[in-house]
N, C-alpha and C positions, 0 to 999 in steps of 0.2 A: 567351771569354766577354765580351771587350771590346765586341763589336758590340751587345750588348744594353744596355750602359750609356751608349751614345752616342745623341744624337737621331737618329731615322730620317728620311731625306729624304722629300719629298713623293711621289716615285715609288715608294716602298714603302708608306707609310701610305695614300695615296689609293687605289691598287688594292685594298688590304685592306678599306677601307671600302666600296668598290664591290662587292667580292665578298660582303661581309656583306649589302649591300642587295639584291643579286640573290637570295641565299638567302632573305631575309625576304620578298621579293616572291613567290618561288616557293612559300613556305609560307603566303602570304596574310596576312602580318603587317605591321603598320605600326609603325615605330620612333619613339620619342620619350620623353624622360625625364620631361617634365612630366605625362604621363598617369599616371605612378606615384603622384603626389599624389592623384589621383582614386581610383586603385585602393586605396591605403592607407586613405583615408577610408572607402571602401565596405567594406573588410575590417573596419574598426573599428565598423561599424554606422551610419554617417552616412546610409545610404539610408533609414533609418526616419523621418528628419525632413526629408530633401531628395531630391526625385526625381532630381536630377542624379547623385547617388551611388548610386541604386538600379539596379544592373546586376550581371551575373555577373562579379564581380571575379576569380574563380578562372581565368577564361579569359585573364587577363593575368599569370598567375604567371611566365610566361617573361620578361616585361619586368621584373618585380621581381627575378628572378634576374640579369638583365643589369645592372640597377642595382647590386645588391650586388657582382657581379663587377667592375664598373667602379670602385666605391669601393675594393674590395680590391686590384685591379690598380694603381690610382693610388697607394694607400698603399704597396704593395710597391715600385713604381717610384720613389716619392719617397724613402722611407727606406733602401732597400737598393740601388737601381740608378742613381740620378741623380747621385751624387757632387756634390751641392749645385749642380747646374747651374741657371742662370737663362735665361729666354728671351732670345734675341738681339734687341735692338731698336736702332734707328738712334741715332747720336750726337745727331742733331737732336731726336729724341723725348726722349732722356735729358736734354738741355739744357733743353728746354721744361718737362719735369716738374720738374726741379730749380728752375726759376724759379717754379713754383707751390708750392714748399716740400717736394717729395718728394725728399729727399736720398738716399734708398735706391734711387732709379730706376737700373735697370741692374745692381744688385747683389743684388736679392732677387726672388723670384717674385711676391710681392704686397707692396704698399707698407706698411712697418711704421708709417708716420706715420698711416695710416688704421685699420689693424686692431689694432695694439698699443696705441694711445692711445685709450682709451675715454672721451674727453671727451663732453660733452653734444652738441657739434656733430657729432662722428663717429658717435655712437649714432643721432642723428636722420638723418644722411646714410644710414647703413646700413639703418635701419628704413624710411625713406621709399623708398629705392632698392629694397629687397626687396618692399615693397608694390606699387610700380610694375611691377616685373618680374612679380610674381604676377598682377596685374591684366592686364598686357599679354599674358602667356602665355594666360590664360583667354580674353581678348577675341579674341586671334588664333587661338584653337583649337589652340594648340600652342607649343612652344618653338623655339629656333633649330635644335636638332638634329633635331627632328621635321619642321619645314618645310624647312630647307636641305638636309638629307641625305635623309630619307625622302620628303617631299612632292615635292621636285624630281625624285627618282629615279622617282617614280610619275607624273611629268609633270602634277602638279596645279597648275592656274592660281592657285588661292587661295594655295598655298605660294609661288609666284613673287611675288605681291603682298606677302605677309608678309615674305619675305626682302628685297625692295626696301625695305619699311618698316623692317626691322631695320637695314639699312645707313644709311638716311637718319637714323634715330634715333641710331645710333652716331656719325655725322658731326656731328649737332647737339650731342650730348653732348660729344664731343671738342673741337670748335672753338668752341662758344658757352657751354655750361653749365659745363663743367669750369673754364675760366678765371674765370667769375663766382663759382662756389662756393669755389674755392681761391685765387683771385688776390688 
């Protein structure tokens, strides 16, 4: 049972994701988590007041089940299988994060300085960050999982542009904005 509690290497996880994408393509489905927000809004009746949500949400039930399964799987993995493991990050990254005030860097999955301290600054950071992610997801027509996994698997040019934009945005955030916000 020890093999399931250890992080799996890329050569196991990658082919599993690839197999899933082949199955979805063969079934004519397109994967992405952000589309579940639209599906949930449609299921709750938002299509009555906004045409964007006026579609047959029942055709997306499979994606909602995938979302629920992912949440349950992540919860089970975290609480019962992870043995409190944290992602391995480089010593240089840990050092740079500690210089920005993240003393928990390298010891926790998410920084306690941001998520456990609900100061006005942190609430604003999380709220504005969430709004920007929501806007960006809608503006890009999908999220990172939808574009980087499903869209690139379908050889969609728009997904390639979106993924390049995600990486550029991540670099700008990491190297320019993060030091300005927390420095």
